[in-house]
C-alpha positions in Angstrom: 17.4 -12.9 -4.3 19.6 -14.6 -1.7 22.8 -13.2 -0.3 25.6 -14.6 1.9 26.9 -11.9 4.2 30.2 -12.7 6.0 31.2 -10.0 8.5 32.8 -10.6 11.9 31.3 -7.4 13.5 28.2 -9.0 14.8 26.3 -5.8 15.3 27.0 -4.6 11.8 26.2 -8.0 10.3 22.9 -8.3 12.0 21.8 -4.8 11.3 22.8 -5.2 7.6 20.9 -8.5 7.5 17.8 -6.9 8.9 17.9 -3.9 6.5 18.4 -6.2 3.5 15.5 -8.5 4.5 13.3 -5.4 4.8 14.2 -4.7 1.2 13.1 -8.2 0.1 16.4 -10.1 0.1 17.0 -13.4 1.9 20.2 -13.2 3.9 22.4 -15.8 5.6 25.1 -14.5 7.9 28.5 -16.0 8.8 31.3 -14.5 10.9 34.3 -16.6 9.7 36.2 -16.7 6.4 36.8 -20.4 6.4 33.1 -21.1 7.0 32.1 -18.7 4.2 34.4 -20.5 1.8 33.1 -23.9 2.7 29.5 -22.7 2.5 30.0 -21.3 -1.0 31.9 -24.3 -2.3 29.0 -26.5 -1.1 26.1 -24.3 -1.9 27.1 -21.5 -4.3 24.0 -22.3 -6.4 21.8 -21.2 -3.5 23.2 -17.6 -3.5 22.8 -14.8 -6.0 25.5 -12.6 -4.4 28.0 -12.5 -1.6 29.0 -9.6 0.7 32.5 -10.4 2.1 34.5 -8.5 4.7 38.3 -8.3 4.1 39.3 -8.7 7.8 37.9 -12.0 9.0 38.9 -14.7 11.5 39.9 -18.1 10.0 40.7 -16.8 6.5 40.7 -13.2 5.2 38.2 -12.1 2.6 40.7 -11.6 -0.2 42.0 -15.1 0.1 38.4 -16.5 0.3 37.5 -14.5 -2.9 40.6 -15.7 -4.7 39.9 -19.4 -3.7 36.3 -19.2 -4.9 37.3 -17.8 -8.3 40.0 -20.4 -8.7 37.3 -23.0 -8.0 35.2 -21.4 -10.8 32.5 -20.1 -8.5 31.4 -16.9 -10.2 28.8 -15.6 -7.7 29.0 -11.8 -7.6 31.1 -10.6 -4.6 31.1 -7.2 -2.9 34.1 -6.7 -0.6 33.8 -4.7 2.6 36.8 -3.1 4.3 37.9 -0.3 6.6 41.0 0.1 4.4 40.7 2.8 1.7 44.1 2.8 0.0 44.4 2.2 -3.7 46.5 -0.9 -3.2 43.9 -2.5 -0.9 41.2 -1.9 -3.5 43.4 -3.4 -6.2 44.1 -6.5 -4.1 40.4 -7.1 -3.7 39.5 -6.6 -7.3 42.5 -8.6 -8.5 41.2 -11.5 -6.3 38.0 -11.5 -8.4 35.7 -9.2 -6.4 33.0 -7.5 -8.5 32.9 -4.4 -6.3 34.5 -2.8 -3.3 32.8 -0.8 -0.5 34.7 1.2 2.2 33.4 1.1 5.8 31.6 2.9 7.2 29.2 3.0 4.3 25.6 4.1 3.8 23.0 1.4 3.5 21.6 3.1 0.4 25.0 2.8 -1.3 25.2 -0.9 -0.4 21.8 -1.5 -1.9 22.9 0.3 -5.1 26.1 -1.8 -5.3 24.0 -5.0 -4.8 21.6 -4.0 -7.6 24.6 -3.2 -9.8 26.3 -6.6 -9.4 23.1 -8.4 -9.8 22.6 -6.8 -13.2 25.8 -8.3 -14.5 25.5 -10.0 -16.9 22.1 -8.7 -18.0 21.1 -11.9 -19.7 21.5 -13.9 -16.4 19.8 -11.4 -14.1 17.2 -9.3 -16.0 15.6 -6.4 -14.3 12.1 -7.3 -15.7 10.7 -10.8 -15.6 7.8 -11.5 -17.9 5.5 -14.4 -18.4 2.4 -13.9 -20.6 0.3 -11.3 -18.9 2.5 -11.2 -15.7 5.3 -8.8 -15.2 7.7 -8.5 -12.2 10.2 -5.7 -11.8 13.1 -6.9 -9.6 14.3 -3.3 -8.8 11.0 -1.6 -7.9 9.4 -4.8 -6.6 6.3 -3.9 -8.7 4.2 -6.7 -10.1 1.4 -6.4 -12.6 -1.1 -8.7 -14.3 -2.5 -7.2 -17.4 -1.1 -3.9 -16.2 -3.0 -4.1 -12.9 -0.8 -3.9 -9.8 -0.6 -7.0 -7.7 0.3 -6.7 -4.0 2.4 -9.5 -2.5 4.2 -10.0 0.8 8.0 -10.1 0.7 8.0 -14.0 0.9 5.4 -14.3 -1.9 7.5 -11.9 -4.0 10.6 -14.0 -3.4 8.8 -17.2 -4.4 7.3 -15.7 -7.5 10.6 -14.3 -8.6 12.3 -17.6 -8.1 9.6 -19.4 -10.1 9.8 -16.8 -12.9 13.5 -17.4 -13.1 12.8 -21.1 -13.7 9.7 -21.1 -15.9 8.1 -24.5 -16.7 10.4 -26.3 -14.3 9.4 -28.3 -11.3 10.8 -26.6 -8.2 10.8 -28.5 -5.0 9.9 -27.2 -1.6 13.5 -27.6 -0.5 14.7 -25.4 -3.4 12.3 -22.7 -2.5 13.3 -22.9 1.2 17.0 -22.7 0.2 16.5 -19.6 -2.0 13.7 -17.6 -0.2 14.3 -18.4 3.5 17.6 -18.3 5.4 19.9 -21.3 5.9 18.7 -22.1 9.4 15.0 -22.3 8.6 13.1 -25.4 9.6 12.8 -27.5 6.5 10.0 -29.5 8.0 7.7 -26.5 8.2 4.7 -26.2 5.9 5.3 -22.5 5.4 6.1 -23.0 1.7 2.7 -24.7 1.1 0.9 -21.8 2.9 2.6 -19.1 0.9 2.0 -21.0 -2.4 -1.7 -21.3 -1.5 -1.9 -17.5 -0.9 0.1 -16.7 -4.0 -2.1 -18.9 -6.1 -5.2 -17.0 -5.0 -3.5 -13.7 -5.8 -2.5 -15.0 -9.2 -6.0 -16.0 -10.1 -6.1 -13.6 -13.1 -2.8 -14.9 -14.5 -3.5 -16.6 -17.8 -1.3 -19.6 -16.9 -1.3 -21.6 -13.8 0.8 -22.2 -10.7 0.7 -26.0 -10.4 1.3 -28.2 -7.4 2.8 -31.6 -8.4 2.2 -33.9 -5.4 5.4 -35.3 -4.0 7.5 -33.2 -6.4 7.0 -29.5 -6.0 5.6 -26.6 -7.9 5.7 -25.3 -11.5 4.8 -21.9 -13.0 3.8 -22.5 -16.6 4.4 -19.7 -19.1 
């Protein structure tokens, strides 16, 4: 799952990014509200959630959130703020935020809030992804084939999850890079091909196949 984090405190932003990536998320970081709004308008389909600070240079988080909702961009948004008054919370929620977290916050609470917003609605972001004899739990990160645990790296997990969310569809290398790696990653790298090769070996007992369509991308048949 890919997250856009917008926080002007660089130390907090980078430490949060590092922690989330260790939990298996892909995270892009921005430090300016106007940049965050432009990124989401242009690429909202690339992100599963947004973490948005209220106090930002360029444009404040509440205004960014409101503008995105007015533009019919419904990506889940968690607001971050140092303000803890009821009126501040109401302003954020009325702007269309899905949740509200007061700084300083515990990292475990942030993870719980992210899991919560990604579960809404259940039919869009199911906790368990299944395909024939393959099962992936998006919360525990457990993967089984015929009930036997399968060990994957974080990147392999991210690729498999993305493919399972788009079964029987041809997914390009660029789409995988956009969802599993961060925004600044070198799109000319062959890293996707390497991870797909390793993933295919580990899925050797999966009753359907992970196909490579030359010049087009990859497809997980179910």
